[in-house]
C-alpha positions in Angstrom: -1.6 -10.9 -1.5 -3.2 -14.1 -2.8 -0.4 -16.1 -1.5 -0.9 -14.5 1.8 -4.5 -15.6 1.8 -3.6 -19.2 1.0 -1.1 -19.3 3.8 -3.6 -17.7 6.3 -6.3 -20.1 5.3 -3.9 -22.9 6.2 -3.1 -21.2 9.5 0.5 -20.6 8.4 0.7 -17.1 9.7 4.5 -16.9 9.8 4.3 -17.2 6.0 1.2 -15.1 5.4 2.4 -12.0 7.4 5.4 -11.3 5.1 3.1 -11.7 2.0 0.7 -9.0 3.3 3.6 -6.7 4.2 4.9 -7.1 0.7 1.5 -6.4 -0.8 1.2 -3.2 1.4 4.7 -2.1 0.3 3.4 -2.1 -3.3 0.0 -0.5 -2.5 -0.4 0.9 1.1 -4.0 1.6 0.4 -5.1 -2.1 0.3 -7.5 -2.1 3.2 -8.1 -5.8 2.8 -4.4 -6.4 3.2 -4.3 -4.3 6.4 -7.3 -6.2 7.8 -5.9 -9.6 7.0 -2.4 -8.6 8.3 -4.0 -7.3 11.5 -6.0 -10.6 11.9 -2.8 -12.6 11.4 -1.0 -10.5 14.0 -3.7 -11.3 16.4 -3.4 -15.0 15.7 0.4 -14.9 16.5 -0.2 -12.7 19.7 1.1 -9.4 18.3 -2.0 -7.3 19.4 -0.1 -4.0 19.2 0.8 -4.6 15.5 -2.7 -5.8 14.9 -4.0 -2.5 16.4 -1.8 -0.5 14.1 -3.2 -2.3 11.1 -6.8 -1.8 12.2 -6.1 1.9 12.8 -4.7 2.2 9.3 -8.0 1.0 8.0 -9.8 3.5 10.2 -7.6 6.4 9.0 -8.0 5.3 5.4 -11.8 5.2 5.8 -11.9 8.7 7.3 -10.1 10.1 4.4 -11.8 8.3 1.6 -15.3 7.0 2.5 -18.3 9.3 1.8 -19.7 10.9 5.0 -22.9 8.9 4.6 -21.0 5.6 4.8 -18.8 6.8 7.6 -21.7 7.4 9.9 -23.0 3.8 9.5 -22.3 1.1 12.0 -21.4 -1.5 9.4 -17.8 -0.2 9.1 -17.0 -0.5 12.7 -14.3 -3.1 13.7 -13.2 -4.1 17.1 -11.0 -6.5 19.0 -13.1 -8.7 21.2 -11.8 -9.7 24.6 -10.2 -12.8 23.2 -8.3 -10.6 20.7 -10.0 -11.7 17.6 -11.1 -8.9 15.1 -14.8 -8.8 14.5 -17.2 -6.4 12.8 -19.5 -5.1 15.4 -22.4 -4.9 13.0 -22.4 -8.7 13.4 -21.9 -8.7 17.1 -22.8 -6.4 19.9 -20.1 -4.0 21.2 -20.4 -5.5 24.7 -17.8 -8.0 23.8 -15.2 -5.5 22.5 -12.1 -4.5 24.3 -10.9 -2.0 21.7 -13.2 -0.4 19.1 -12.1 1.0 15.7 -14.6 3.1 13.8 -14.3 5.1 10.6 
């Protein structure tokens, strides 16, 4: 996954995406890899695949996070109208086109 982070930091998404996929094959519960993979899919225009990754995070959160954490707004993720993933705790939901909550 570290190699994927390096490629993503350099905006080389065609190289970072396979690295995150490989990391998820080894451990499908890596929520950070799902998030970064989703983000990179957004950058290359594959919003459907990005949505799938963000939904994976949501489903994982529903099954593993304590209820007190699940009810908080800090775990909400959305795709803004421009297609970039953002955490809505940092930005109002008015800019969201698709919201993913835990």
